[in-house]
VEXBA-29056 format. One line per 3 residues: number of its first residue (from 1); for each residue x, y, z of N, C-alpha, C. Coordinates in nm, 3 decimals. Layout:
NUM = X:Y:Z:X:Y:Z:X:Y:Z  ... $
***
This chain:
1 = -2.995:2.011:-3.160:-3.056:2.018:-3.293:-3.108:1.881:-3.333  -3.236:1.873:-3.365:-3.294:1.748:-3.412:-3.253:1.724:-3.557  -3.233:1.598:-3.589:-3.197:1.561:-3.726:-3.301:1.462:-3.777 $
4 = -3.367:1.498:-3.885:-3.470:1.414:-3.945:-3.413:1.338:-4.063  -3.458:1.215:-4.079:-3.423:1.141:-4.199:-3.497:1.199:-4.317  -3.434:1.201:-4.434:-3.494:1.262:-4.551:-3.627:1.197:-4.588 $
7 = -3.647:1.071:-4.544:-3.771:1.000:-4.576:-3.881:1.022:-4.474  -3.849:1.093:-4.366:-3.949:1.124:-4.264:-4.060:1.209:-4.325  -4.187:1.178:-4.296:-4.297:1.257:-4.354:-4.289:1.406:-4.323 $
10 = -4.244:1.440:-4.204:-4.230:1.582:-4.168:-4.121:1.647:-4.252  -4.010:1.575:-4.271:-3.902:1.627:-4.355:-3.950:1.649:-4.497  -4.026:1.556:-4.549:-4.079:1.570:-4.685:-4.174:1.688:-4.695 $
13 = -4.260:1.703:-4.594:-4.359:1.810:-4.598:-4.293:1.947:-4.588  -4.195:1.961:-4.500:-4.133:2.092:-4.483:-4.047:2.126:-4.605  -3.983:2.027:-4.663:-3.906:2.051:-4.785:-3.997:2.097:-4.899 $
16 = -4.111:2.032:-4.912:-4.206:2.070:-5.018:-4.257:2.212:-4.996  -4.287:2.247:-4.872:-4.337:2.382:-4.842:-4.231:2.487:-4.872  -4.106:2.459:-4.837:-3.997:2.554:-4.860:-3.973:2.574:-5.009 $
19 = -3.956:2.465:-5.080:-3.923:2.475:-5.221:-4.041:2.526:-5.304  -4.160:2.502:-5.257:-4.278:2.550:-5.328:-4.320:2.691:-5.290  -4.252:2.749:-5.192:-4.285:2.885:-5.149:-4.418:2.895:-5.078 $
22 = -4.461:2.787:-5.014:-4.591:2.786:-4.944:-4.568:2.832:-4.801  -4.575:2.963:-4.780:-4.546:3.021:-4.650:-4.649:2.977:-4.546  -4.776:2.969:-4.585:-4.881:2.928:-4.492:-4.857:2.786:-4.442 $
25 = -4.830:2.694:-4.535:-4.805:2.555:-4.496:-4.681:2.545:-4.407  -4.578:2.623:-4.441:-4.456:2.620:-4.360:-4.484:2.666:-4.218  -4.556:2.776:-4.204:-4.586:2.827:-4.069:-4.669:2.727:-3.989 $
28 = -4.760:2.658:-4.056:-4.840:2.556:-3.987:-4.752:2.442:-3.938  -4.659:2.400:-4.022:-4.567:2.293:-3.982:-4.478:2.337:-3.866  -4.429:2.459:-3.871:-4.343:2.510:-3.765:-4.419:2.522:-3.633 $
31 = -4.547:2.558:-3.641:-4.629:2.570:-3.520:-4.664:2.433:-3.463  -4.685:2.337:-3.551:-4.725:2.202:-3.509:-4.607:2.123:-3.453  -4.488:2.154:-3.501:-4.369:2.079:-3.461:-4.265:2.175:-3.401 $
34 = -4.277:2.207:-3.272:-4.182:2.299:-3.210:-4.038:2.250:-3.228  -3.949:2.343:-3.260:-3.809:2.309:-3.281:-3.776:2.267:-3.423  -3.879:2.256:-3.508:-3.855:2.211:-3.646:-3.763:2.307:-3.721 $
37 = -3.780:2.436:-3.701:-3.703:2.534:-3.777:-3.553:2.517:-3.757  -3.514:2.474:-3.638:-3.372:2.456:-3.609:-3.323:2.315:-3.640  -3.409:2.234:-3.697:-3.372:2.096:-3.730:-3.292:2.090:-3.859 $
40 = -3.238:1.972:-3.884:-3.167:1.946:-4.009:-3.223:1.817:-4.069  -3.198:1.799:-4.196:-3.244:1.680:-4.266:-3.123:1.603:-4.316  -3.119:1.475:-4.281:-3.004:1.391:-4.315:-3.039:1.295:-4.429 $
43 = -2.946:1.284:-4.520:-2.957:1.186:-4.627:-2.839:1.091:-4.615  -2.865:0.964:-4.594:-2.759:0.865:-4.577:-2.719:0.807:-4.712  -2.621:0.722:-4.708:-2.575:0.659:-4.831:-2.434:0.698:-4.865 $
46 = -2.394:0.671:-4.989:-2.256:0.696:-5.031:-2.220:0.844:-5.022  -2.316:0.932:-5.054:-2.293:1.076:-5.044:-2.377:1.133:-4.930  -2.348:1.086:-4.808:-2.425:1.128:-4.692:-2.406:1.277:-4.665 $
49 = -2.517:1.347:-4.643:-2.513:1.490:-4.614:-2.621:1.523:-4.512  -2.601:1.634:-4.443:-2.701:1.687:-4.351:-2.717:1.835:-4.380  -2.841:1.877:-4.406:-2.868:2.016:-4.443:-2.968:2.077:-4.347 $
52 = -2.946:2.203:-4.313:-3.046:2.277:-4.237:-3.162:2.315:-4.328  -3.271:2.361:-4.269:-3.385:2.403:-4.351:-3.351:2.528:-4.432  -3.261:2.611:-4.382:-3.219:2.727:-4.460:-3.132:2.686:-4.578 $
55 = -3.061:2.575:-4.566:-2.991:2.524:-4.683:-3.090:2.477:-4.789  -3.197:2.417:-4.745:-3.300:2.375:-4.841:-3.360:2.497:-4.911  -3.376:2.606:-4.836:-3.433:2.729:-4.893:-3.339:2.797:-4.991 $
58 = -3.211:2.762:-4.987:-3.113:2.827:-5.076:-3.044:2.725:-5.166  -3.097:2.604:-5.172:-3.036:2.498:-5.252:-3.048:2.531:-5.400  -2.961:2.466:-5.480:-2.965:2.483:-5.624:-3.102:2.445:-5.679 $
61 = -3.162:2.522:-5.769:-3.106:2.640:-5.836:-3.137:2.772:-5.766  -3.194:2.766:-5.645:-3.229:2.887:-5.573:-3.348:2.958:-5.634  -3.370:3.082:-5.592:-3.477:3.165:-5.647:-3.614:3.099:-5.631 $
64 = -3.635:3.031:-5.519:-3.763:2.965:-5.497:-3.871:3.069:-5.470  -3.997:3.036:-5.497:-4.106:3.133:-5.475:-4.109:3.179:-5.330  -4.130:3.309:-5.312:-4.142:3.369:-5.178:-4.021:3.336:-5.089 $
67 = -3.905:3.328:-5.151:-3.785:3.292:-5.077:-3.757:3.377:-4.954  -3.760:3.510:-4.966:-3.734:3.592:-4.847:-3.834:3.568:-4.734  -3.961:3.548:-4.768:-4.062:3.521:-4.665:-4.038:3.385:-4.599 $
70 = -3.999:3.288:-4.679:-3.967:3.156:-4.625:-3.849:3.166:-4.529  -3.745:3.235:-4.570:-3.627:3.251:-4.485:-3.663:3.323:-4.356  -3.741:3.431:-4.367:-3.780:3.507:-4.248:-3.862:3.421:-4.152 $
73 = -3.952:3.339:-4.206:-4.036:3.254:-4.121:-3.950:3.151:-4.048  -3.853:3.094:-4.117:-3.765:2.995:-4.054:-3.682:3.058:-3.943  -3.623:3.174:-3.971:-3.539:3.240:-3.871:-3.622:3.284:-3.751 $
76 = -3.741:3.335:-3.777:-3.828:3.379:-3.667:-3.866:3.263:-3.577  -3.865:3.141:-3.632:-3.902:3.023:-3.553:-3.781:2.949:-3.497  -3.661:3.006:-3.517:-3.544:2.949:-3.451:-3.436:2.894:-3.541 $
79 = -3.448:2.906:-3.672:-3.342:2.859:-3.761:-3.219:2.948:-3.746  -3.101:2.886:-3.741:-2.977:2.962:-3.730:-2.927:3.005:-3.866  -2.914:3.134:-3.892:-2.873:3.180:-4.024:-2.732:3.135:-4.064 $
82 = -2.650:3.093:-3.967:-2.514:3.048:-3.998:-2.499:2.897:-3.982  -2.609:2.825:-3.994:-2.601:2.679:-3.984:-2.505:2.625:-4.089  -2.436:2.516:-4.056:-2.336:2.459:-4.144:-2.388:2.333:-4.213 $
85 = -2.358:2.323:-4.339:-2.379:2.200:-4.413:-2.282:2.095:-4.358  -2.327:1.973:-4.347:-2.241:1.865:-4.300:-2.225:1.764:-4.413  -2.105:1.757:-4.465:-2.080:1.670:-4.579:-1.944:1.700:-4.636 $
88 = -1.938:1.719:-4.766:-1.809:1.741:-4.833:-1.750:1.879:-4.804  -1.830:1.969:-4.750:-1.783:2.103:-4.716:-1.864:2.151:-4.597  -1.847:2.275:-4.557:-1.919:2.327:-4.440:-1.981:2.463:-4.470 $
91 = -2.034:2.479:-4.589:-2.091:2.607:-4.630:-2.217:2.643:-4.551  -2.236:2.772:-4.535:-2.358:2.824:-4.472:-2.463:2.848:-4.581  -2.588:2.875:-4.540:-2.689:2.909:-4.640:-2.651:3.031:-4.725 $
94 = -2.578:3.125:-4.668:-2.537:3.243:-4.745:-2.441:3.204:-4.857  -2.354:3.107:-4.832:-2.269:3.056:-4.940:-2.355:3.003:-5.055  -2.460:2.930:-5.021:-2.544:2.871:-5.126:-2.620:2.977:-5.202 $
97 = -2.673:3.076:-5.132:-2.744:3.185:-5.200:-2.651:3.258:-5.294  -2.526:3.279:-5.250:-2.427:3.346:-5.336:-2.396:3.261:-5.458  -2.385:3.131:-5.441:-2.353:3.042:-5.552:-2.466:3.036:-5.655 $
100 = -2.588:3.066:-5.611:-2.705:3.063:-5.699:-2.741:3.199:-5.756  -2.662:3.302:-5.724:-2.694:3.439:-5.767:-2.831:3.482:-5.719  -2.868:3.433:-5.600:-3.001:3.460:-5.544:-2.992:3.583:-5.454 $
103 = -3.004:3.699:-5.515:-2.986:3.825:-5.442:-3.093:3.843:-5.335  -3.217:3.805:-5.363:-3.323:3.820:-5.265:-3.295:3.736:-5.140  -3.245:3.615:-5.160:-3.211:3.530:-5.046:-3.092:3.588:-4.970 $
106 = -2.995:3.644:-5.042:-2.881:3.708:-4.974:-2.931:3.819:-4.883  -3.017:3.905:-4.935:-3.070:4.016:-4.854:-3.142:3.965:-4.730  -3.223:3.860:-4.748:-3.300:3.807:-4.636:-3.208:3.746:-4.530 $
109 = -3.105:3.675:-4.573:-3.013:3.613:-4.478:-2.930:3.717:-4.404  -2.883:3.818:-4.477:-2.805:3.924:-4.411:-2.894:3.999:-4.311  -3.017:4.025:-4.349:-3.111:4.092:-4.257:-3.134:4.007:-4.133 $
112 = -3.125:3.875:-4.148:-3.146:3.784:-4.036:-3.021:3.765:-3.951  -2.911:3.829:-3.992:-2.789:3.823:-3.912:-2.683:3.727:-3.961  -2.695:3.676:-4.082:-2.594:3.584:-4.135:-2.458:3.651:-4.142 $
115 = -2.355:3.574:-4.113:-2.218:3.624:-4.115:-2.169:3.632:-4.258  -2.149:3.754:-4.307:-2.110:3.774:-4.446:-1.966:3.729:-4.471  -1.888:3.713:-4.364:-1.749:3.671:-4.378:-1.728:3.527:-4.333 $
118 = -1.834:3.450:-4.325:-1.821:3.310:-4.282:-1.730:3.233:-4.377  -1.646:3.148:-4.320:-1.559:3.065:-4.403:-1.633:2.937:-4.443  -1.561:2.849:-4.514:-1.618:2.720:-4.548:-1.657:2.700:-4.692 $
121 = -1.631:2.796:-4.780:-1.670:2.783:-4.920:-1.602:2.664:-4.985  -1.665:2.609:-5.088:-1.603:2.501:-5.163:-1.477:2.552:-5.235  -1.467:2.683:-5.252:-1.349:2.743:-5.314:-1.253:2.786:-5.204 $
124 = -1.155:2.700:-5.176:-1.046:2.731:-5.081:-1.096:2.768:-4.942  -1.215:2.719:-4.906:-1.266:2.745:-4.772:-1.300:2.890:-4.746  -1.327:2.966:-4.850:-1.347:3.110:-4.837:-1.488:3.151:-4.797 $
127 = -1.516:3.277:-4.820:-1.642:3.338:-4.780:-1.748:3.321:-4.889  -1.871:3.362:-4.862:-1.973:3.360:-4.968:-1.929:3.436:-5.094  -1.854:3.545:-5.077:-1.806:3.620:-5.192:-1.713:3.535:-5.278 $
130 = -1.635:3.449:-5.214:-1.546:3.360:-5.290:-1.626:3.269:-5.381  -1.736:3.215:-5.330:-1.822:3.131:-5.414:-1.882:3.211:-5.528  -1.934:3.328:-5.496:-1.999:3.409:-5.600:-1.903:3.441:-5.713 $
133 = -1.781:3.479:-5.680:-1.684:3.514:-5.784:-1.638:3.391:-5.860  -1.615:3.281:-5.790:-1.567:3.160:-5.857:-1.668:3.109:-5.959  -1.796:3.120:-5.925:-1.899:3.067:-6.014:-1.957:3.173:-6.108 $
136 = -1.895:3.290:-6.109:-1.939:3.395:-6.201:-2.077:3.449:-6.169  -2.113:3.451:-6.043:-2.244:3.502:-6.001:-2.226:3.649:-5.961  -2.219:3.734:-6.062:-2.173:3.871:-6.039:-2.275:3.958:-5.969 $
139 = -2.404:3.934:-5.991:-2.505:4.012:-5.915:-2.492:3.982:-5.766  -2.478:3.855:-5.734:-2.463:3.817:-5.594:-2.336:3.877:-5.536  -2.228:3.873:-5.611:-2.102:3.927:-5.562:-2.114:4.075:-5.531 $
142 = -2.178:4.149:-5.620:-2.191:4.293:-5.597:-2.288:4.324:-5.483  -2.389:4.238:-5.465:-2.477:4.262:-5.351:-2.404:4.234:-5.220  -2.319:4.133:-5.216:-2.239:4.108:-5.097:-2.145:4.226:-5.069 $
145 = -2.087:4.282:-5.176:-2.005:4.403:-5.159:-2.087:4.515:-5.098  -2.208:4.533:-5.147:-2.295:4.639:-5.096:-2.327:4.619:-4.948  -2.327:4.494:-4.906:-2.351:4.464:-4.764:-2.223:4.472:-4.681 $
148 = -2.110:4.505:-4.745:-1.986:4.527:-4.671:-1.885:4.415:-4.676  -1.900:4.320:-4.768:-1.805:4.209:-4.775:-1.665:4.258:-4.808  -1.566:4.197:-4.744:-1.427:4.225:-4.775:-1.386:4.144:-4.898 $
151 = -1.280:4.190:-4.965:-1.235:4.121:-5.086:-1.089:4.080:-5.076  -1.059:3.965:-5.132:-0.920:3.928:-5.156:-0.875:3.995:-5.285  -0.747:3.981:-5.318:-0.696:4.036:-5.444:-0.769:3.973:-5.562 $
154 = -0.787:3.842:-5.559:-0.857:3.773:-5.668:-0.997:3.828:-5.686  -1.072:3.840:-5.577:-1.210:3.886:-5.585:-1.219:4.031:-5.632  -1.129:4.115:-5.582:-1.127:4.255:-5.627:-1.099:4.263:-5.776 $
157 = -1.008:4.179:-5.825:-0.976:4.179:-5.967:-1.094:4.129:-6.051  -1.158:4.023:-6.005:-1.271:3.967:-6.078:-1.387:4.065:-6.089  -1.397:4.155:-5.991:-1.505:4.253:-5.990:-1.462:4.388:-6.049 $
160 = -1.337:4.396:-6.092:-1.291:4.520:-6.153:-1.273:4.635:-6.056  -1.244:4.603:-5.932:-1.225:4.707:-5.831:-1.079:4.751:-5.834  -1.046:4.829:-5.933:-0.906:4.862:-5.960:-0.840:4.936:-5.845 $
163 = -0.917:5.018:-5.775:-0.857:5.090:-5.662:-0.813:4.993:-5.554  -0.895:4.890:-5.528:-0.857:4.791:-5.428:-0.740:4.706:-5.478  -0.744:4.670:-5.603:-0.635:4.591:-5.661:-0.504:4.669:-5.651 $
166 = -0.506:4.795:-5.689:-0.386:4.878:-5.685:-0.332:4.889:-5.543  -0.423:4.908:-5.448:-0.382:4.920:-5.308:-0.313:4.792:-5.260  -0.367:4.677:-5.298:-0.311:4.550:-5.255:-0.179:4.519:-5.326 $
169 = -0.170:4.554:-5.453:-0.049:4.524:-5.530:0.066:4.616:-5.493  0.035:4.741:-5.470:0.141:4.840:-5.449:0.164:4.875:-5.303  0.085:4.813:-5.215:0.102:4.839:-5.073:0.209:4.751:-5.012 $
172 = 0.216:4.754:-4.880:0.312:4.668:-4.810:0.270:4.523:-4.825  0.368:4.433:-4.826:0.336:4.291:-4.844:0.282:4.262:-4.982  0.343:4.318:-5.084:0.297:4.303:-5.222:0.287:4.156:-5.260 $
175 = 0.189:4.119:-5.342:0.170:3.978:-5.380:0.282:3.928:-5.470  0.305:3.796:-5.466:0.404:3.737:-5.555:0.340:3.712:-5.692  0.419:3.656:-5.784:0.370:3.639:-5.921:0.252:3.541:-5.928 $
178 = 0.254:3.440:-5.844:0.142:3.346:-5.845:0.012:3.416:-5.808  0.017:3.502:-5.707:-0.104:3.574:-5.667:-0.147:3.674:-5.774  -0.050:3.740:-5.836:-0.083:3.831:-5.945:-0.149:3.756:-6.061 $
181 = -0.097:3.637:-6.090:-0.150:3.559:-6.201:-0.290:3.509:-6.169  -0.313:3.466:-6.046:-0.447:3.424:-6.005:-0.546:3.539:-6.018  -0.503:3.658:-5.974:-0.590:3.775:-5.985:-0.615:3.810:-6.132 $
184 = -0.513:3.796:-6.216:-0.528:3.821:-6.359:-0.631:3.727:-6.420  -0.623:3.600:-6.385:-0.721:3.501:-6.432:-0.861:3.544:-6.388  -0.873:3.591:-6.262:-1.002:3.636:-6.213:-1.054:3.756:-6.290 $
187 = -0.966:3.849:-6.324:-1.007:3.966:-6.402:-1.058:3.925:-6.539  -0.993:3.827:-6.600:-1.038:3.777:-6.731:-1.172:3.706:-6.718  -1.190:3.632:-6.610:-1.318:3.565:-6.583:-1.430:3.668:-6.569 $
190 = -1.400:3.776:-6.498:-1.502:3.878:-6.474:-1.519:3.977:-6.587  -1.440:3.962:-6.694:-1.451:4.056:-6.806:-1.401:4.195:-6.773  -1.299:4.202:-6.688:-1.249:4.330:-6.640:-1.120:4.366:-6.714 $
193 = -1.135:4.426:-6.831:-1.021:4.451:-6.919:-0.918:4.544:-6.856  -0.961:4.655:-6.800:-0.867:4.751:-6.741:-0.786:4.687:-6.630  -0.853:4.611:-6.547:-0.783:4.545:-6.435:-0.689:4.437:-6.488 $
196 = -0.732:4.363:-6.589:-0.645:4.261:-6.649:-0.519:4.325:-6.707  -0.534:4.436:-6.778:-0.416:4.506:-6.833:-0.320:4.545:-6.721  -0.375:4.600:-6.615:-0.292:4.645:-6.503:-0.211:4.528:-6.445 $
199 = -0.277:4.415:-6.423:-0.209:4.301:-6.361:-0.106:4.238:-6.454  -0.138:4.234:-6.583:-0.041:4.180:-6.678:0.084:4.269:-6.682  0.064:4.398:-6.678:0.177:4.491:-6.679:0.266:4.474:-6.556 $
202 = 0.211:4.417:-6.449:0.288:4.401:-6.326:0.341:4.259:-6.307  0.335:4.180:-6.415:0.405:4.052:-6.412:0.322:3.927:-6.409  0.190:3.939:-6.423:0.108:3.818:-6.425:0.141:3.732:-6.546 $
205 = 0.124:3.603:-6.531:0.151:3.508:-6.640:0.028:3.502:-6.731  0.047:3.541:-6.855:-0.063:3.553:-6.951:-0.130:3.420:-6.983  -0.056:3.310:-6.977:-0.107:3.181:-7.024:-0.115:3.074:-6.916 $
208 = -0.103:3.113:-6.790:-0.106:3.014:-6.683:-0.240:2.941:-6.682  -0.236:2.811:-6.674:-0.358:2.731:-6.665:-0.408:2.737:-6.521  -0.532:2.785:-6.505:-0.587:2.803:-6.373:-0.700:2.707:-6.342 $
211 = -0.798:2.757:-6.270:-0.910:2.675:-6.224:-0.977:2.602:-6.340  -1.014:2.477:-6.314:-1.084:2.394:-6.412:-1.003:2.376:-6.540  -0.870:2.383:-6.528:-0.778:2.362:-6.641:-0.803:2.461:-6.755 $
214 = -0.833:2.585:-6.721:-0.857:2.687:-6.822:-0.750:2.796:-6.814  -0.707:2.843:-6.931:-0.618:2.959:-6.936:-0.704:3.086:-6.923  -0.639:3.202:-6.904:-0.717:3.326:-6.903:-0.800:3.345:-7.030 $
217 = -0.744:3.307:-7.145:-0.822:3.319:-7.268:-0.941:3.225:-7.268  -0.921:3.102:-7.221:-1.032:3.006:-7.211:-1.147:3.064:-7.129  -1.114:3.118:-7.013:-1.221:3.163:-6.922:-1.287:3.290:-6.975 $
220 = -1.210:3.376:-7.042:-1.269:3.496:-7.101:-1.370:3.458:-7.209  -1.334:3.361:-7.293:-1.425:3.314:-7.397:-1.549:3.252:-7.334  -1.529:3.166:-7.236:-1.642:3.100:-7.170:-1.736:3.201:-7.105 $
223 = -1.679:3.307:-7.048:-1.759:3.408:-6.979:-1.825:3.507:-7.075  -1.794:3.498:-7.203:-1.850:3.593:-7.299:-1.787:3.731:-7.290  -1.666:3.737:-7.233:-1.595:3.864:-7.222:-1.519:3.890:-7.352 $
226 = -1.592:3.932:-7.454:-1.534:3.941:-7.589:-1.419:4.040:-7.597  -1.430:4.153:-7.527:-1.322:4.252:-7.535:-1.193:4.198:-7.474  -1.208:4.124:-7.363:-1.090:4.065:-7.300:-1.030:3.957:-7.390 $
229 = -1.116:3.872:-7.446:-1.069:3.765:-7.534:-0.997:3.822:-7.657  -1.054:3.927:-7.715:-0.990:3.990:-7.833:-0.855:4.048:-7.797  -0.847:4.114:-7.684:-0.720:4.170:-7.637:-0.617:4.061:-7.615 $
232 = -0.657:3.952:-7.549:-0.564:3.843:-7.523:-0.515:3.778:-7.652  -0.605:3.758:-7.744:-0.564:3.700:-7.873:-0.463:3.792:-7.944  -0.487:3.922:-7.933:-0.394:4.017:-7.993:-0.255:4.011:-7.933 $
235 = -0.246:3.964:-7.810:-0.118:3.950:-7.742:-0.053:3.814:-7.770  -0.127:3.728:-7.840:-0.075:3.594:-7.866:-0.108:3.493:-7.758  -0.206:3.523:-7.675:-0.243:3.431:-7.567:-0.298:3.301:-7.625 $
238 = -0.283:3.194:-7.545:-0.324:3.062:-7.590:-0.444:3.009:-7.511  -0.518:2.921:-7.574:-0.617:2.841:-7.503:-0.547:2.716:-7.449  -0.617:2.642:-7.366:-0.559:2.519:-7.310:-0.525:2.419:-7.421 $
241 = -0.603:2.418:-7.526:-0.585:2.319:-7.632:-0.470:2.352:-7.727  -0.421:2.476:-7.720:-0.317:2.518:-7.814:-0.179:2.489:-7.757  -0.088:2.441:-7.839:0.045:2.408:-7.788:0.122:2.534:-7.749 $
244 = 0.214:2.514:-7.658:0.298:2.627:-7.612:0.394:2.668:-7.722 $
***
């Protein structure tokens, strides 16, 4: 795999074509520079990173013009759909599309053969679904489910998949209280009142401070899950700022 410096004129041109959705310019560059599609672009310095061209196509904020066509052109010319980011984590392009709620890019990557269960997420090294749920990208999460993604207890709770939650909680190898509480926090994040009630009834900690130093009530309020927040307040739940 060739690695281009971010200041290389070819790197600049291909990045501009990808982010601008210029499919014609991209195809011309790929034809002129054999092997470019499988290349990566390196940025040196204090936060040194190396990204594949598919990472550029799914970079924040995502939803670039003609994204699916750009992805298809890159893959057809040799880009690996499961290329790894090199830096603070090892996410694939599908992780990035999930984090951006970019459903069109998810579809294009899955069609190109991307591994829907790839590990490496910034959230506990998990799958693209882990990123989607952690960042509240619910359209992306449900599209990954539609493509067959498996769920952890936390992810099933965040998506309100009560049948899966019940199966995991009441099956063999039942989760401990920490796992129940994490799933409860996820249900509150996802605005899943029925699932949150179920998990609380089975021993989840109502006020445990979770991700980003937020209680279940904090995350429900932040997510705009008004019914969950009202229910929690009725139970006497606390925000992080309120004393125990």
